[in-house]
Structures are given as structure tokens and as C-alpha cells.
C-alpha positions as CSV (number, residue, x, y, z in Angstrom):
1,X,32.6,23.6,50.4
2,X,29.2,22.9,52.1
3,X,27.8,26.1,50.6
4,X,29.0,25.1,47.2
5,X,27.4,21.7,47.4
6,X,24.1,23.3,48.4
7,X,24.2,25.6,45.4
8,X,24.9,22.7,43.0
9,X,22.1,20.6,44.6
10,X,19.8,23.6,44.3
11,X,20.8,24.2,40.7
12,X,20.2,20.5,39.8
13,X,16.8,20.5,41.5
14,X,15.8,23.6,39.7
15,X,17.0,22.1,36.4
16,X,15.6,18.6,36.8
17,X,13.7,18.8,33.6
18,X,16.9,19.0,31.6
19,X,17.6,15.2,31.6
20,X,14.0,14.6,30.4
21,X,14.4,17.1,27.6
22,X,17.8,15.6,26.6
23,X,16.4,12.0,26.6
24,X,13.3,13.1,24.7
25,X,15.5,14.8,22.2
26,X,17.6,11.7,21.7
27,X,14.5,9.6,21.2
28,X,13.1,12.0,18.6
29,X,16.5,12.1,16.8
30,X,16.7,8.3,16.7
31,X,13.1,8.1,15.4
32,X,13.6,10.6,12.6
33,X,17.2,10.3,11.6
34,X,18.2,6.7,12.1
35,X,18.3,4.9,8.8
36,X,16.7,1.6,9.9
37,X,13.9,3.1,12.0
38,X,13.3,6.3,10.3
39,X,9.7,7.6,10.3
40,X,10.2,8.8,6.7
41,X,11.2,5.3,5.7
42,X,8.3,3.7,7.6
43,X,5.9,6.1,5.8
44,X,7.3,5.2,2.4
45,X,7.0,1.4,3.3
46,X,3.4,2.0,4.3
47,X,2.6,3.8,1.1
48,X,4.1,0.9,-0.9
49,X,2.1,-1.6,1.1
50,X,-1.1,0.3,0.4
51,X,-0.3,0.4,-3.3
52,X,0.4,-3.3,-3.4
53,X,-2.8,-4.1,-1.6
54,X,-4.7,-2.1,-4.2
55,X,-2.9,-4.0,-7.0
56,X,-3.8,-7.3,-5.3
57,X,-7.5,-6.4,-5.2
58,X,-7.4,-5.4,-8.8
59,X,-5.7,-8.6,-9.8
60,X,-8.3,-10.6,-7.8
61,X,-11.1,-8.9,-9.7
62,X,-9.3,-9.7,-13.0
63,X,-8.7,-13.3,-12.0
64,X,-12.4,-13.7,-11.2
65,X,-13.4,-12.2,-14.5
66,X,-11.2,-14.6,-16.5
67,X,-12.3,-17.5,-14.3
68,X,-15.9,-16.8,-15.3
69,X,-14.9,-16.5,-18.9
70,X,-13.2,-19.9,-18.8
71,X,-16.2,-21.5,-17.2
72,X,-18.4,-20.0,-19.9
73,X,-16.2,-21.5,-22.6
74,X,-16.2,-24.9,-20.9
75,X,-20.0,-25.0,-20.7
76,X,-20.5,-25.9,-24.3
77,X,-20.2,-25.0,-28.0
78,X,-23.0,-22.4,-27.8
79,X,-21.1,-20.3,-25.3
80,X,-17.8,-20.8,-27.2
81,X,-19.5,-19.6,-30.4
82,X,-21.1,-16.6,-28.6
83,X,-17.7,-15.5,-27.1
84,X,-15.9,-16.0,-30.4
85,X,-18.5,-13.9,-32.2
86,X,-18.5,-11.1,-29.6
87,X,-14.8,-10.9,-28.9
88,X,-13.3,-11.7,-32.2
89,X,-16.0,-10.3,-34.5
90,X,-16.5,-13.6,-36.3
91,X,-19.5,-14.1,-38.4
92,X,-21.4,-16.6,-40.3
93,X,-21.2,-16.4,-44.1
94,X,-24.7,-15.3,-44.5
95,X,-24.8,-12.5,-41.9
96,X,-23.5,-8.9,-41.7
97,X,-21.7,-7.6,-38.6
98,X,-22.0,-4.0,-37.5
99,X,-19.4,-2.6,-35.1
100,X,-20.3,0.2,-32.8
101,X,-17.5,2.3,-31.2
102,X,-17.9,2.9,-27.5
């Protein structure tokens, strides 16, 4: 019996890296295949966050553009007339308007 225990102890000491490999394999399995903490799911969420951040930046720029337009209109009748003539192609009865395609 003593010889057998020595052999088992020797085998375990030689294979002591096996528990580390098994635990490491379990951690990798949990990280990649668990539905709630999946790396694939986390990468998809990060892509969505980046996309939404780009959209927020674009909307901030648009909001600033329209804020400036509103301030121009509120400044006075001259600015309102200029914007109406440029944006909506309005004209005075005595003038001709030429439209140029961009």
C-alpha cells in the first residue's frame, strides 16, 4: 500500500499543471460561451456604443448649426430676409434669380 501511495503522489506531483490547465480552460469557456458575459456580446455592445457616440457628435454639430440659424433669424428683419432669399429662392418683383447647381 505504501508503494502505491508513493506512485500516486509522484504522479500527482508530475502532473500538477493539470489543475491549472483545467481551471484556465473553464475560465476561457465561461468568458467565450456564457451568454451574459460573452466576449462576442461585449464586442457587439462596444461597437454599438461607438456608433451611438458618433451619432451624438453628429447631432451636436447639427444642433449647433440650427442654433446659429435661429439666432440669425432673431437678430432682425435683414437677416430674416437674407435667409428667406437664400434658402427659399424668394425674390423681389424687380429682380431676376439665377440658380446654380452644385
